N, C-alpha and C positions, 0 to 999 in steps of 0.2 A: 738401851741401858748399857750394853757392851761398848757401843761407840762412845758413850759418855765416860766410861771408865778409861778407855784408851786416851781420850782427850785429857782427862785429869792426870793420868800417868805422865803423859808427855809434858804437860804444864809443870808438874812437880819436878820432873827431871831438869827441865829448862830453868826452873827457879833455883835449883841447887847449883847448877852451873853458874848462874849469874851471881849467886850469893858469895861466890869467892871461895868455895870449898877447894882444898888442895887435892888435886888428882894428877895422875900421871898423864903424859901427853897422849898415850894410847887410849887411856880411859876417856880422856877429853874428846878425842876424835870419835870414839864409839858413842859417847853421849850426844855429841853434836849430830852424828848421823841419825841417831834415834830421834832426836828433836826435829830433824828435817823431815823424817818419815811421818812423825806426828803432825807436823804442819801440813804436809801433803795430804795426810788423811783428813785433817780438818777441812781443807779446801775442797776435797772430793765430796765430803759429807755436805758441805754447804752447797756445792753445785747440784748434788742429788736432791737436796731439799728444794732448791729453786725449781728444778725440773718437775718434781712431784707437784709443787704448788701450781706451776704452769699447766700441767696436765689436769689437775683438779679444776682449775679455772676454765679451761677449754671444755671439759666435760659438763661443767655447770652451765656454760653458755649454750652448749648443744641441747642440754635438757630444757633450758628456758625456751629455746627456739621451738623445740618439739611441743612443749606445753602451749606455746602461742598458736602453733598450727592446730593443735587439738581444740583449743578454744574457738578458733575460726570455724573449724568443721562442725563443732557443736552448735554454733550460732546458725549455720546453714541448715542443720537438721531441725532446729527449732522453727525456722521459717517454713520449711516444706512440710513439716508434720501436720500443720493445721489443715491441709487439703483433704486428707483421708484418714480414717481410723487405722488403716493398715500401716500408714506412715508413722502414726503414733507408736505402733509396736516397734517399727524400725528405729525410732528415736530412743525407745527404751533400750534396745540392743546397743545403740551408739553410746548411751550413757553408761551401759555396762562396760563397754570397751574403754570409756574414759576412766571408770573406776579401776579397770585392769591396768590402764596406763599409770595411774597414780601408784598403784601397788608395785608396778615394775620400776617406776622412778624411785620408790622407797627402797626397793631391793637393790637397785643400782647404786643409790647413795651409800647403803651399807657396804656393798661390795667395794666401792671406791675407798671408803674409809678403812676397810680391812685389807686393801690392796690385794683382793682375791681375783680381780679381773683386770684385763688390760683395756686401754682406750678403744681398741678395735672391737672388742666384745661389746662395749657400751654402744658404739655406733651401730653395730649390727642389730642389737636389740631395738634401738630407737628406729632404725629404718624399717624393721619388720612391723613394729607397731604402726608406723606411719603408712605402710603399704596396706595394712588391714583397714585403717581408717579411710584411705582413699577408695578401696574396694567397696566399703560400706556406703560411702558418699555417692559413688557411681550407681550402685543399685537403687539408692534413694532417688536419684535424679531420673533414672529409668522409670521407676514407679510413678514419679510425679508426672513425667511426660505421658505415660499411659492414662493416668487419671485425667489429665487436662484434655487429652484427645477424646476420652469417653464423655467427659462433661460437655465438650463442644458438640459432639454428635447428639447428645440428649437435648441440648439447647436448640439445635437445628430442628430436631423432630418436634419439639414443643412448639416452635414457631409455626411449623406446618400445621399442627393440630389446632393452634389458635386461629390460623387463617381459615381452615376448614370450618371451625366452629362459627366464626364470624359469617362465613358464606351461608351456613345452614340457618343461622339466626336471621340473616337477611331474607333468605327464601321463605322461612317460616312467617316472617312479618308480611311478606308479599302475599302469601297464601291466606293469611288472616284478613288482609285488606280485601282480597278478592271475595272471600267468604262473606264478609260484612256487606260488600256491595251487592252480592247475590241475595242476601237476606233482605236488604233494604228494597231491592227490586220486587222480590216476592211479596213482601208486606204491602208495597204500594199497589201492585197489580191485583192482589187478592183482598184489598181493604174491605170491600163489602162482605165477603164471605167470613173474614176474620171477625168483623164487628157483629155478624149474625151468629157467631159461635160455631160455625160449620167447619172452620179450619183453624188450626193453631200452627204458627211458624216459630220454631225455636232454634236459636243459634247457640251451639256449644263451642267448646274451646277450639276444636279443629274440625267440626262437622256441623251439618245443618239438617234439621228434621221438619217435615211438613206432615202434620197430623190431620187426617180427614175422618170425620165421624161417619159411621156406617150408613146412616139414614140417607145421606145425599148421594151415596155411591151404589148401594145394594138394597134390595128388598130383604126382609127377614128370611133367613134360611136359603138365600140364593147367592150365586156367584156371578151373575150377569150384571154389567154396569147399567144403571138407570140413565135416562136421557139427561136428567139434572146433573148426575155425576159426570157424564161425558163432557158437559160444558165446563164444569169446574176443573176437571182433570186436564182438559185442553189448555186452560190458562196456565195451570201448573207446569204442564209439559212444555209449553212454549218458552217459559223461563228456564226450565231445566235443560232444554236443548242448547241454550247459549253457553252452558258450562262445559269446558273441554278437559278439565284436569281433575274431575271427581268421578268416583264410582257411585252409582245410584242403586240402593237396595230398597226393595219394596217389602214391607213387613206386614203380615196379616195377623190380627188379634181378635179374640172373641171374649164373651163373658163365660161364666162357668155353667150355664144352663145346658144340659145334655141334648144332643140331637135326638129327635124322636119321630115317630110316624114313618111316612113314606120316604122322608128325606134321609133316613138312616141307610137306605139302600145306596144312595149316591154319596153321602158323607157319613161314614161310620162314626166319626167323632169330630170334635171341633178342630182337631189338627187338619183334617182334610179340607174342611170348610175354609179355615184361615189361609191355607196354602193355595186353594183354588182362587180365592179373591185376590191374593197377591199376584198370582199368575195372570189373572184377567187384566190387572193394572199394568203389568209388565208388557203384555202384548199390545195394549192400547198405546203406551208410550212409544214403543218401537214402531208400530204401524202408522200411527196418526201424527206423531210429533217428530219423527225422524231421529230419535236418540239411538246412538250406536248400540247394538245388542251386546257387544262385549263389555259395555259399561253397566249393563243391567243385571240384577239378580233378584230372586224372590225367596222369601222365607215365611213359613207358617209357624206361629208360636202358640196357636190355640188360645187357651185360657190361662196360660202359665206365666205371662208377664203382664199382669193387670196394671192399669194406670190408676185405678181407684178400687174401692171396696165393692164386692159383688153382693153385699147385703141389702142394697137399696136399688130401686129401678134406675135412679139417676147414675149411680155408680156403674151398674151393668151397661147402661147406654154409653158411658164414657169408655168402657173397656172394649166395646165393639168398634174397632177403628182400623184404618189403614195408615201406616206411617211410611213416608218416603224419606229415606235417610241418605244424605250426601256424605260420602266418606272419602278420605284420601285414597289415591290409587294403590298405594303400598300397604294400606291398613287392612288387617284381618277383621272379620266381624267380631264385635264385642270388645274391641280394644280402645274405644273412644273414651274421652274424658267425661266427667259429669256435666250436667247442664249448668251454664253460667249466665245465660240471658234468655229471656222468653218474650215473644211478641205479644201484642195486645190481645 
């Protein structure tokens, strides 16, 4: 406002001089000098205005360039944030920085309009914001590199596990094929006994069971093999001796009729009787068929795992049995699957 008043004063004086007012030479010279000063002042003000406009234009260009760089960094953050949830948090922080940048730009624009800061202050503020953006971008790239490395490691481990799983599946299929072949051979070699109901051959998911009824192996209340049982057991043992990758468990079972009379001195309960019969079969298979003893085991279950009801003579006869079970070498007793196929 003061500048405008000075300009108007100079202009008025100049107009008076031009209008032909009669003044002395001394006054004229003074007025002329004052008019010259006013003209100089006008020129200086014009130069100052041009400089201010140039400074404002340069600052606006600097701010535009800074905003462009911020937009580029924000795009990079958007691409990398999809990799990990943690990167999404970093993106949120970056967006907060962007909001801070807008706020700073707004403040800088106000400061420029009010001429409260110089161009160097604006540049320093812009450089500081840009530095912070670059640091954030570096951290994000480091996080992305770590995540990519971890994902690569996990993918390699997954490939190894898949390969192992395929190998285990292949081995399992091979084992099942071998078990089926053994089952078919046993059924073929014991066809007469199976048809006579003296033997049952059952193939389970990963094990094989040969069920021999008591009457062909033992007399009632005894644990000594009968001659007929020796013949049948010899056939079974010949087939079992061909198997190299199975564990053979002999299981003795009885009905629920208690041991009585003189037999009670030798077999206090059905536990002892079932175990003794199982051991007799184990010794026979080892000594007569050449099966390795480390593959053999015996178990006596007494009356506690019946195959049928003990309410009828037929059911009790079915419960008095010897089961020869082929198990995987690594399997513990009782871990096998349920029966899936049964012989004739």
